[in-house]
MIKEDO-18177 format. One line per field, with one value per residue (C-alpha): residue in one letter; x, y, z negated; residue number from 1. Coordinates in pm, 1 decimal, always signed. Last residue first. Layout:
BEGIN
type A; ...
u X; ...
v Y; ...
w Z; ...
seq NUM; ...
This chain:
BEGIN
type E; N; L; G; Y; H; S; D; V; K; G; S; S; Q; K; R; P; T; L; I; K; G; G; M; D; H; V; L; R; Q; F; D; P; S; T; Y; L; L; K; A; A; V; S; R; L; R; D; V; Q; D; E; P; L; T; L; T; T; P; I; G; H; F; Y; D; R; E; A; K; E; P; L; F; N; F; N; L; H; I; L; Y; F; D; L; P; S; T; S; E; A; E; E; I; Q; W; A; R; I; S; R; H; L; L; D; L; T; E; F; N; Y; K; N; I; M; I; T; S; S; A; G; L; I; A; G; I; G; P; V; E; G; L; F; G; W; S; A; K; E; E; T; E; A; D; V; I; I; F; A; I; R; R; T; G; K; R; E; A; K; A; L; S; D; R; L; G; G; R; L; T; V; T; D; I; I; T; R; L; G; L; N; D; S; I; G; G; D; V; L; Y; I; F; P; K; K; R; Q; D; L; Y; S; S; V; R; V; A; M; H; Y; T; R; S; S; P; D; P; N; E; L; A; N; Q; M; W; A; P; A; E; T; K; C; S; E; V; Y; N; K; L; V; V; P; S; F; A; G; P; V; A; S; S; A; T; V; A; R; A; V; P; F; R; S; F; D; S; C; I; W; K; F; T; D; P; I; F; P; F; G; V; G; E; I; A; D; T; A; L; I; V; I; S; P; R; D; K; G; I; M; D; A; L; T; A; G; K; F; L; I; E; D; Y; Y; E; Q; A; L; D; S; R; G; F; R; P; S; S; L; R; P; W; N; F; P; N; F; L; K; R; L; L; D; G; Q; I; D; K; L; L; C; R; E; K; F; D; K; F; I; G; E; G; H; I; G; Y; Y; A; A; T; F; S; G; G; S; V; A; T; I; A; S; I; Q; N; L; M; T; R; P; K; E; G; L; P; S; S; V; T; Q; E; P; L; E; V; Q; K; L; A; E; L; T; G; Y; A; L; S; A; A; R; T; G; G; G; S; F; A; L; I; L; V; L; D; S; H; D; N; Q; A; P; E; D; Y; P; A; G; S; G; E; T; I; E; I; K; T; N; L; P; Y; Q; A; A; C; S; S; L; V; L; L; S; L; F; G; C; I; H; I; A; F; K; Y; R; F; T; R; C; G; M; I; I; K; K; L; E; M
u -5271.4; -5082.0; -4896.7; -4759.6; -4405.2; -4342.8; -4439.8; -4060.4; -4121.2; -3855.9; -3704.5; -3324.9; -3368.7; -3640.8; -3957.5; -4206.2; -4579.2; -4715.6; -4770.6; -4799.9; -5072.2; -5056.2; -5310.5; -5037.0; -5236.6; -5278.6; -4879.9; -4823.1; -5015.5; -4872.2; -4477.0; -4666.7; -4823.7; -4502.8; -4602.8; -4492.9; -4158.0; -4073.1; -4183.0; -4000.7; -3679.6; -3720.9; -3700.3; -3404.3; -3217.2; -3384.4; -3173.0; -2864.0; -2864.3; -2968.7; -2648.7; -2414.8; -2255.9; -1931.2; -1841.9; -1903.0; -2157.7; -2280.8; -2645.9; -2767.1; -2967.1; -3164.5; -3230.0; -3351.6; -3600.5; -3718.8; -3749.3; -3925.9; -4186.6; -4364.9; -4106.9; -4009.9; -3747.9; -3555.5; -3542.1; -3703.0; -3813.8; -4069.8; -4178.1; -4421.4; -4486.3; -4746.6; -4707.2; -4967.8; -5106.0; -5266.1; -4968.6; -5014.4; -4956.2; -4634.7; -4444.1; -4611.6; -4535.6; -4186.4; -4134.9; -4246.6; -4035.4; -3746.2; -3804.3; -3878.9; -3492.0; -3344.8; -3483.6; -3385.8; -3032.8; -3030.1; -3119.5; -2864.0; -2596.3; -2693.0; -2650.5; -2332.9; -2203.4; -2247.0; -2143.8; -1816.2; -1846.3; -1858.3; -1570.3; -1364.6; -1394.9; -1404.4; -1090.5; -894.8; -956.9; -1261.2; -1180.9; -1395.7; -1724.4; -1814.9; -2185.8; -2062.2; -1823.1; -2093.3; -2154.6; -2484.5; -2583.8; -2866.0; -2813.2; -2853.6; -2929.8; -3154.8; -3313.1; -3459.0; -3759.2; -3842.4; -4163.2; -4201.2; -4516.3; -4653.5; -4384.0; -4431.8; -4180.2; -3918.7; -3692.3; -3390.8; -3334.6; -3706.5; -3753.4; -3483.3; -3654.6; -3942.7; -3788.3; -3590.9; -3283.3; -3064.4; -2838.0; -3101.6; -3198.1; -2917.0; -2830.6; -3147.9; -3041.9; -2670.6; -2815.6; -2987.3; -2684.3; -2819.3; -2468.9; -2387.8; -2032.8; -1865.7; -2097.8; -1865.4; -1621.3; -1307.2; -1146.8; -803.5; -808.9; -486.5; -323.6; -483.0; -365.6; -168.3; -462.4; -706.3; -1028.6; -1094.0; -1062.7; -1408.0; -1593.0; -1492.7; -1626.4; -1888.0; -2028.5; -2058.9; -2212.7; -2508.7; -2635.5; -2635.5; -2558.2; -2197.9; -2364.5; -2085.0; -2253.6; -1959.4; -1878.3; -2234.0; -2267.2; -1978.4; -2051.6; -2372.7; -2282.1; -1991.0; -1571.2; -1402.4; -1236.2; -1041.9; -829.0; -490.0; -488.6; -764.2; -590.5; -606.6; -541.2; -750.7; -600.5; -796.9; -785.5; -640.3; -896.2; -919.5; -788.4; -1054.4; -1359.2; -1312.7; -1619.9; -1724.0; -1343.1; -1401.0; -1713.0; -1549.6; -1224.9; -1453.7; -1633.3; -1288.2; -1311.4; -1307.3; -1625.4; -1524.0; -1252.6; -1081.5; -1042.2; -1087.2; -1420.9; -1514.2; -1539.2; -1773.5; -2043.9; -1978.9; -2091.3; -1902.8; -2039.6; -1790.3; -1939.8; -1760.9; -1513.9; -1248.9; -958.2; -1097.7; -1330.0; -1642.9; -1770.7; -2069.2; -2172.7; -2437.4; -2672.4; -2867.2; -3143.1; -3135.8; -3375.8; -3095.7; -2741.6; -2476.2; -2401.9; -2123.5; -1974.0; -1885.9; -1616.5; -1646.9; -1341.9; -1496.6; -1718.7; -1772.6; -1491.0; -1233.1; -1307.3; -1362.6; -1039.7; -844.3; -1023.7; -929.2; -560.5; -611.6; -794.4; -506.8; -252.3; -63.0; +212.2; +359.4; +523.8; +531.5; +161.9; +334.9; +579.6; +356.5; +152.1; +376.1; +356.7; -6.8; -145.6; -325.5; -471.7; -561.3; -760.7; -904.4; -1056.8; -1193.8; -1362.0; -1511.0; -1635.0; -1906.9; -2245.7; -2379.4; -2103.6; -2136.9; -2354.6; -2639.7; -2555.4; -2567.2; -2903.9; -3068.7; -2821.2; -2941.1; -3212.9; -2965.6; -2662.7; -2431.6; -2633.6; -2777.5; -2425.8; -2319.2; -2584.6; -2539.8; -2220.7; -2254.0; -2518.8; -2248.8; -2048.1; -2272.6; -2561.5; -2787.9; -3008.5; -3208.6; -3521.6; -3650.3; -3956.6; -3795.6; -3842.6; -4206.7; -4341.8; -4448.3; -4407.7; -4203.2; -4357.2; -4145.7; -3937.6; -3989.2; -4262.9; -4565.7; -4696.0; -5058.6; -5277.3; -4998.7; -5126.3; -4806.8; -4720.3; -4550.4; -4282.4; -4020.6; -4008.5; -3976.3; -3647.6; -3510.6; -3584.1; -3444.1; -3072.2; -3064.0; -3115.6; -2828.5; -2582.5; -2681.9; -2638.7; -2344.6; -2155.0; -2364.1; -2386.4; -2748.8; -2894.5; -3125.2; -3334.6; -3522.2; -3867.1; -3968.4; -4280.3; -4469.8; -4346.9; -4120.0; -3845.5; -3636.7; -3307.1; -3368.2; -3170.1; -3020.0; -2655.0; -2496.6; -2240.8; -2446.7; -2242.0; -1888.3; -1705.0; -1639.6; -1289.3; -1267.3; -923.8; -966.7; -710.4; -674.7; -749.5; -449.0; -430.6; -233.6; +138.8; +366.0; +688.8; +920.4; +759.0; +779.0; +1192.0; +1211.8; +998.8; +1210.4; +1548.7; +1404.6; +1358.6; +1735.2; +1875.1; +1669.0; +1794.5; +2161.3; +2174.2; +1993.1; +2255.0; +2553.6; +2352.5; +2361.5; +2705.1; +2842.6; +2630.4; +2778.1; +3107.3; +3084.6; +2983.6; +3227.8; +3483.6; +3336.0; +3342.4; +3742.3
v +24191.8; +24431.3; +24607.0; +24261.1; +24363.2; +23997.2; +24016.2; +24172.9; +24062.6; +23891.6; +24062.4; +24028.0; +24466.4; +24407.8; +24403.7; +24663.0; +24508.5; +24775.8; +25132.1; +25371.0; +25620.4; +26005.2; +26283.8; +26494.0; +26496.5; +26073.2; +26085.4; +26231.3; +26091.9; +25734.5; +25873.5; +25996.1; +25641.4; +25500.1; +25130.0; +25281.4; +25337.4; +25057.8; +24831.5; +24949.3; +24981.5; +24627.5; +24531.9; +24684.3; +24545.8; +24217.5; +24220.8; +24323.9; +24049.1; +23821.5; +23927.5; +23876.9; +24193.6; +24372.4; +24691.5; +24624.4; +24708.0; +24344.1; +24264.5; +24110.1; +24406.2; +24291.5; +23913.7; +23998.7; +24283.4; +23984.0; +23760.1; +24029.3; +24125.5; +24453.5; +24596.0; +24951.7; +24876.7; +24837.2; +25241.8; +25435.6; +25764.7; +25936.9; +26308.4; +26490.2; +26895.5; +27083.1; +27445.8; +27695.9; +27942.2; +28195.6; +28197.1; +28178.1; +27834.5; +27847.3; +27947.4; +27637.8; +27401.0; +27545.4; +27469.4; +27121.9; +27029.1; +27163.7; +26957.3; +26653.5; +26710.6; +26735.9; +26438.6; +26260.8; +26389.5; +26308.4; +25922.5; +25923.9; +26023.1; +25735.2; +25519.4; +25643.5; +25686.8; +25241.5; +25161.8; +25333.4; +25202.9; +24857.5; +24879.6; +24973.8; +24744.4; +24455.6; +24590.0; +24648.1; +24262.1; +24165.8; +24008.8; +23678.0; +23553.9; +23463.8; +23598.0; +23971.0; +23856.6; +23790.3; +24153.4; +24227.0; +24379.7; +24661.9; +24824.5; +25170.3; +25189.6; +25502.7; +25633.7; +25974.7; +26084.3; +26464.5; +26608.9; +27007.6; +27100.0; +27424.1; +27583.9; +27845.2; +28095.9; +27832.5; +28092.0; +27907.1; +28263.1; +28286.9; +27907.0; +27994.8; +28287.1; +28111.7; +27860.8; +28067.8; +28280.7; +28148.5; +28016.8; +27824.6; +27679.7; +27549.0; +27422.1; +27183.8; +27071.7; +26989.6; +26830.2; +26570.1; +26360.7; +26050.9; +25973.5; +26335.9; +26425.5; +26065.2; +25923.0; +26166.1; +25983.3; +26141.3; +26475.5; +26645.5; +27013.5; +27161.8; +27544.3; +27542.5; +27819.4; +28016.1; +27932.9; +28174.3; +28166.6; +27786.6; +27822.3; +28048.7; +27727.0; +27581.6; +27936.9; +27978.3; +27651.1; +27696.6; +28015.2; +27942.3; +27616.5; +27860.1; +27787.7; +27895.7; +28239.4; +28448.5; +28811.9; +28966.9; +28578.7; +28492.2; +28799.8; +28763.1; +28429.1; +28524.2; +28815.4; +28552.1; +28584.7; +28724.3; +28576.3; +28787.1; +28554.2; +28389.6; +28370.6; +28102.9; +27881.2; +27591.1; +27209.7; +26921.4; +26610.1; +26280.2; +26121.5; +25713.9; +25485.9; +25143.9; +25324.5; +25624.2; +25514.1; +25726.1; +25677.9; +26061.0; +26144.3; +25870.1; +25981.5; +26347.5; +26249.0; +26025.7; +26325.3; +26455.3; +26866.6; +27067.1; +27290.1; +27321.9; +27508.8; +27631.4; +27978.8; +27781.3; +27918.9; +27948.8; +27540.3; +27557.7; +27810.8; +27547.2; +27206.4; +26937.3; +26969.1; +26944.0; +26835.8; +26932.0; +26796.9; +27064.9; +26808.7; +26528.3; +26757.8; +26577.3; +26411.1; +26481.1; +26485.7; +26746.1; +26683.3; +26908.6; +26764.7; +26808.8; +27020.1; +27257.6; +27129.5; +27044.7; +26699.6; +26724.6; +27049.6; +26781.6; +26639.8; +26335.0; +26139.9; +25763.0; +25815.8; +25404.6; +25125.4; +25354.3; +25641.5; +25428.5; +25224.9; +25580.4; +25702.7; +25416.4; +25427.4; +25773.0; +25669.8; +25433.7; +25708.8; +25917.2; +26185.2; +26061.6; +25796.0; +25478.7; +25362.9; +25489.0; +25204.1; +24964.2; +24978.9; +24730.8; +24499.1; +24431.3; +24399.6; +24734.5; +24671.6; +24282.8; +24472.6; +24743.0; +24444.2; +24227.6; +24531.8; +24629.8; +24274.3; +24423.7; +24347.9; +24708.9; +24883.2; +24852.2; +24581.6; +24733.8; +25080.8; +24949.5; +25033.3; +25198.3; +25454.6; +25616.9; +25729.9; +26075.8; +25974.0; +26214.9; +26304.4; +25913.5; +25804.7; +26094.5; +25937.8; +25573.9; +25575.0; +25867.5; +25665.8; +25411.8; +25717.8; +25985.1; +26165.2; +26435.1; +26458.7; +26768.6; +26876.1; +26497.2; +26562.5; +26354.5; +26026.5; +26102.1; +26017.4; +26242.2; +25967.0; +26059.0; +26255.8; +26578.0; +26609.1; +26962.7; +26859.1; +27040.2; +26914.2; +26808.6; +26834.8; +26622.2; +26331.3; +26138.4; +25841.8; +25647.4; +25394.2; +25619.8; +25621.5; +25277.7; +25243.1; +25553.0; +25388.8; +25040.6; +25274.7; +25377.9; +25047.1; +24946.4; +25187.8; +25170.8; +24792.2; +24807.7; +25028.5; +25196.7; +25551.0; +25722.3; +25849.6; +26176.2; +26244.9; +26580.4; +26666.3; +27036.0; +27013.0; +27316.5; +27177.4; +27368.5; +27529.3; +27191.2; +27265.5; +27225.1; +27239.4; +27649.9; +27571.1; +27574.2; +27839.9; +28147.2; +28350.0; +28383.4; +28753.1; +28896.1; +28897.5; +28526.3; +28329.5; +27931.6; +27696.0; +27378.0; +27057.0; +26873.0; +26505.8; +26319.4; +26253.1; +25945.6; +26100.9; +25937.6; +25665.6; +25604.1; +25623.9; +25446.7; +25179.1; +25227.4; +25211.9; +24877.7; +24765.2; +24858.2; +24698.7; +24374.2; +24369.4; +24467.8; +24190.5; +23937.5; +24039.0; +23998.2; +23661.8; +23577.3; +23650.9; +23479.2; +23173.4; +23142.9; +23181.7; +22888.4; +22717.6; +22730.7; +22684.7; +22373.5; +22312.6; +22393.8
w +14855.0; +15100.8; +14874.2; +14711.0; +14747.5; +14806.4; +15213.6; +15322.1; +15710.4; +15856.8; +16221.2; +16083.3; +16061.0; +15765.2; +15894.8; +15688.8; +15535.6; +15577.6; +15695.0; +15417.8; +15475.0; +15433.7; +15396.1; +15205.1; +14894.6; +14894.8; +14968.2; +14674.5; +14464.8; +14604.0; +14525.3; +14180.4; +14054.6; +14186.2; +14338.4; +14688.6; +14565.6; +14348.8; +14631.5; +14853.8; +14639.1; +14568.7; +14909.3; +14988.8; +14702.4; +14786.2; +15149.6; +15007.7; +14711.2; +15027.7; +15197.5; +14937.3; +14762.1; +14800.6; +14646.1; +14281.7; +14023.6; +13938.2; +13987.5; +13675.5; +13599.6; +13971.0; +13853.9; +13465.6; +13576.6; +13823.8; +13518.9; +13348.3; +13611.6; +13592.3; +13759.8; +13614.0; +13429.9; +13763.5; +13807.3; +14106.6; +13976.3; +14091.9; +13970.3; +14184.7; +14145.2; +14242.8; +14261.9; +14171.7; +14413.9; +14216.3; +13988.1; +13603.7; +13542.6; +13737.6; +13471.8; +13259.1; +13538.2; +13553.9; +13176.3; +13209.9; +13503.3; +13308.6; +12977.5; +13257.8; +13453.3; +13068.2; +12984.5; +13303.1; +13231.2; +12865.2; +12996.4; +13271.1; +12994.3; +12762.4; +13031.4; +13191.1; +12845.0; +12754.1; +13081.9; +13058.3; +12691.0; +12797.5; +13034.4; +12811.1; +12528.3; +12837.4; +12936.0; +12619.5; +12539.3; +12333.6; +11955.7; +11937.9; +11822.9; +12157.9; +12249.3; +12254.1; +12560.2; +12806.9; +12833.3; +12903.8; +13244.1; +13154.8; +13531.8; +13670.6; +14038.5; +13995.9; +14331.2; +14193.9; +14400.5; +14329.0; +14488.3; +14532.9; +14647.9; +14777.8; +14965.9; +15174.1; +15015.9; +15163.4; +15298.0; +15047.8; +14836.7; +14806.7; +14689.7; +14405.8; +14356.1; +14263.0; +14061.6; +13839.3; +13851.5; +14138.2; +13851.6; +13666.1; +13969.1; +14101.4; +13805.9; +13780.8; +14122.5; +14037.1; +13705.5; +13913.3; +14097.8; +13884.9; +13769.8; +13645.1; +13522.6; +13478.4; +13798.6; +14054.4; +14016.9; +14032.7; +14165.8; +14097.1; +14146.8; +14210.9; +14127.3; +13848.4; +13586.7; +13865.3; +14140.6; +13878.1; +14054.5; +14005.2; +13612.3; +13625.5; +13705.9; +13335.1; +13119.5; +13373.5; +13380.7; +13004.5; +13018.0; +13279.7; +13007.2; +12752.0; +12394.2; +12388.1; +12488.3; +12588.1; +12755.2; +12989.6; +13126.3; +13175.1; +13370.3; +13545.5; +13690.5; +13774.1; +13980.4; +14147.1; +14060.2; +14365.8; +14632.1; +14768.4; +14969.1; +14944.9; +14594.3; +14601.5; +14752.8; +14527.5; +14680.8; +14653.0; +14509.1; +14540.5; +14162.0; +14169.3; +14210.3; +14001.9; +13707.3; +13689.5; +13936.7; +14273.3; +14413.5; +14467.9; +14517.6; +14841.9; +14947.6; +14979.2; +15148.1; +15415.2; +15497.3; +15607.2; +15533.4; +15856.8; +15777.5; +15429.6; +15488.0; +15176.7; +14957.2; +14614.3; +14520.5; +14894.9; +14908.1; +14662.7; +14839.6; +15108.4; +14993.5; +14832.1; +14496.0; +14166.0; +13902.5; +13543.2; +13315.6; +13381.8; +13387.9; +13611.5; +13813.0; +13905.4; +14241.1; +14422.0; +14753.2; +14841.0; +15196.3; +15315.0; +15541.8; +15899.0; +16098.5; +16185.9; +16136.2; +15903.3; +15854.1; +16058.3; +15911.4; +15649.5; +15860.6; +16096.9; +16183.1; +16244.1; +15913.2; +15845.6; +15964.6; +15998.9; +15769.1; +15510.3; +15515.6; +15553.7; +15245.7; +15019.1; +15132.3; +14977.1; +14695.5; +14598.2; +14611.1; +14780.5; +14671.8; +14380.7; +14683.3; +14541.0; +14774.3; +15052.5; +15000.3; +14912.7; +15211.9; +15429.2; +15145.4; +15153.5; +14790.9; +14853.1; +15145.6; +15055.9; +14784.5; +14964.4; +15206.6; +14929.9; +14760.2; +15085.2; +15194.9; +15461.7; +15424.8; +15272.2; +15485.6; +15862.1; +15894.3; +15696.9; +15831.0; +16197.4; +16331.8; +16061.5; +16007.2; +16325.2; +16189.3; +16118.0; +16209.7; +16013.6; +15739.2; +15704.5; +15683.5; +15412.6; +15174.9; +15235.2; +15105.2; +14914.7; +14661.4; +14529.9; +14401.4; +14398.4; +14607.4; +14648.0; +14922.5; +15046.1; +15234.3; +15311.5; +15546.1; +15818.3; +15569.1; +15499.2; +15835.8; +16107.8; +16436.3; +16671.9; +16996.9; +16971.1; +16655.4; +16581.9; +16287.8; +16162.0; +15861.2; +15765.5; +16095.1; +16262.6; +15987.4; +15771.2; +15788.0; +15523.5; +15688.5; +15707.3; +15371.3; +15311.9; +15515.5; +15339.1; +14973.4; +15138.1; +15212.6; +14819.1; +14707.0; +14927.8; +14823.5; +14458.4; +14451.9; +14652.8; +14406.4; +14097.5; +14119.7; +14193.7; +14494.5; +14420.3; +14652.9; +14728.7; +14859.7; +14961.5; +15111.2; +15264.0; +15559.0; +15842.2; +15663.7; +15681.5; +15580.2; +15208.6; +14882.9; +14933.4; +14858.5; +14516.4; +14352.2; +14342.2; +14627.6; +14655.1; +14726.7; +15053.1; +15258.1; +15352.2; +15499.0; +15536.7; +15403.3; +15452.8; +15285.5; +15232.2; +15342.8; +15058.1; +15195.3; +15234.9; +15417.7; +15123.8; +15096.6; +15468.2; +15483.3; +15235.4; +15363.6; +15686.9; +15486.6; +15374.2; +15766.5; +15854.0; +15584.0; +15666.4; +16011.6; +15944.0; +15667.8; +15980.1; +16179.6; +15920.7; +15857.0; +16208.6; +16260.9; +15919.7; +16033.7; +16390.1; +16233.9; +16036.2; +16312.3; +16547.8; +16263.6; +16205.0; +16591.5; +16584.5
seq 488; 487; 486; 485; 484; 483; 482; 481; 480; 479; 478; 477; 476; 475; 474; 473; 472; 471; 470; 469; 468; 467; 466; 465; 464; 463; 462; 461; 460; 459; 458; 457; 456; 455; 454; 453; 452; 451; 450; 449; 448; 447; 446; 445; 444; 443; 442; 441; 440; 439; 438; 437; 436; 435; 434; 433; 432; 431; 430; 429; 428; 427; 426; 425; 424; 423; 422; 421; 420; 419; 418; 417; 416; 415; 414; 413; 412; 411; 410; 409; 408; 407; 406; 405; 404; 403; 402; 401; 400; 399; 398; 397; 396; 395; 394; 393; 392; 391; 390; 389; 388; 387; 386; 385; 384; 383; 382; 381; 380; 379; 378; 377; 376; 375; 374; 373; 372; 371; 370; 369; 368; 367; 366; 365; 364; 363; 362; 361; 360; 359; 358; 357; 356; 355; 354; 353; 352; 351; 350; 349; 348; 347; 346; 345; 344; 343; 342; 341; 340; 339; 338; 337; 336; 335; 334; 333; 332; 331; 330; 329; 328; 327; 326; 325; 324; 323; 322; 321; 320; 319; 318; 317; 316; 315; 314; 313; 312; 311; 310; 309; 308; 307; 306; 305; 304; 303; 302; 301; 300; 299; 298; 297; 296; 295; 294; 293; 292; 291; 290; 289; 288; 287; 286; 285; 284; 283; 282; 281; 280; 279; 278; 277; 276; 275; 274; 273; 272; 271; 270; 269; 268; 267; 266; 265; 264; 263; 262; 261; 260; 259; 258; 257; 256; 255; 254; 253; 252; 251; 250; 249; 248; 247; 246; 245; 244; 243; 242; 241; 240; 239; 238; 237; 236; 235; 234; 233; 232; 231; 230; 229; 228; 227; 226; 225; 224; 223; 222; 221; 220; 219; 218; 217; 216; 215; 214; 213; 212; 211; 210; 209; 208; 207; 206; 205; 204; 203; 202; 201; 200; 199; 198; 197; 196; 195; 194; 193; 192; 191; 190; 189; 188; 187; 186; 185; 184; 183; 182; 181; 180; 179; 178; 177; 176; 175; 174; 173; 172; 171; 170; 169; 168; 167; 166; 165; 164; 163; 162; 161; 160; 159; 158; 157; 156; 155; 154; 153; 152; 151; 150; 149; 148; 147; 146; 145; 144; 143; 142; 141; 140; 139; 138; 137; 136; 135; 134; 133; 132; 131; 130; 129; 128; 127; 126; 125; 124; 123; 122; 121; 120; 119; 118; 117; 116; 115; 114; 113; 112; 111; 110; 109; 108; 107; 106; 105; 104; 103; 102; 101; 100; 99; 98; 97; 96; 95; 94; 93; 92; 91; 90; 89; 88; 87; 86; 85; 84; 83; 82; 81; 80; 79; 78; 77; 76; 75; 74; 73; 72; 71; 70; 69; 68; 67; 66; 65; 64; 63; 62; 61; 60; 59; 58; 57; 56; 55; 54; 53; 52; 51; 50; 49; 48; 47; 46; 45; 44; 43; 42; 41; 40; 39; 38; 37; 36; 35; 34; 33; 32; 31; 30; 29; 28; 27; 26; 25; 24; 23; 22; 21; 20; 19; 18; 17; 16; 15; 14; 13; 12; 11; 10; 9; 8; 7; 6; 5; 4; 3; 2; 1
């Protein structure tokens, strides 16, 4: 009798357990069916699109146009960009040199930034600064730079509760990453939250995976696809900018162009009517015109911005080209009083040597793909820098005939400019990951200041503006950075 009760009890337990399991599995299946990446919202517009980029400057109270370009490179790039902002804050400018709406706050080089273009790892820093301004110095290090983002994302990826959504064709690894970035950093902020008077323009860059061109998250780009720029999440833009193919899925945008009366802008029409395969404008017009045909391009698939422009500089050059030249660009941006144009390129490129190169063995597919990607990006970086140098020389020739020619400053921060080989090797050895130990983060912050303050063009800029560098700089921990040698 007792044995019978035990058997019946076991059957009841198995039955209830099976019911619970079935219910749980049903819930997971339903979750999978309901999973959907967040769609960009549609907006109605009636006028034709203007030029494809916004004006590079928002601060019109200075005779300086200061443009920062934050490269890709994971947390290494984010830390170097953050250190650059810290260093700019330590450069004080006299009141008679620039006027500022910031009241009693010191006039620093930081609050003279006109625009920041940012790619991949650098986009985390740029976006947070675009939302919080100098509030970035309160908590960005703890919220982002010291966060084990890579480990947290892997834990989310291997969490069985996320597998049903990830099995859906309409929800990918990047959508999971977006939720995480929004949770720890952006708190529901949209691109509209980065726009305002006396704020720099923040341009986050991704790559159109099909067309191979850069996709800047600016209002005019959204006009092309009849989508609402103001409601687009910052976290999703940053996710797209840092969506390394393979590790992350593409970020998908819907094209609503047929719902609006969007027309090709004049520069695009002119380029297509007068084809010139050697022209940058024609090359861009051919690829971007696809956005205006919803039947041929119903969706846009975005991946890491570093694939098309890892330094974030080509966007600036294209802007000037499409607006008819430098002076026309400044006039359209209401910056006719500009006397100086400075570029600060925060380049976190490394030259890490592959360990398999010393083994004499046949490398795996992953090793070869990684090496190929690094080679292509580094080579493209060189070509981009060369293009900027040539563009500046062309602008200088144009300005030679002006009664008040513009002064140009090209400030390139790169580990190769460090004088000591041991120091260069150390920074070149920092991996491209989304997690770094605190000592590496702090050294990257400090070396940003060292590279900036020892740049001849930056020293010339500070001198020409009557400014001074306030050193030594204290870290958030209270320690003083003493190893740049600026007070020696």
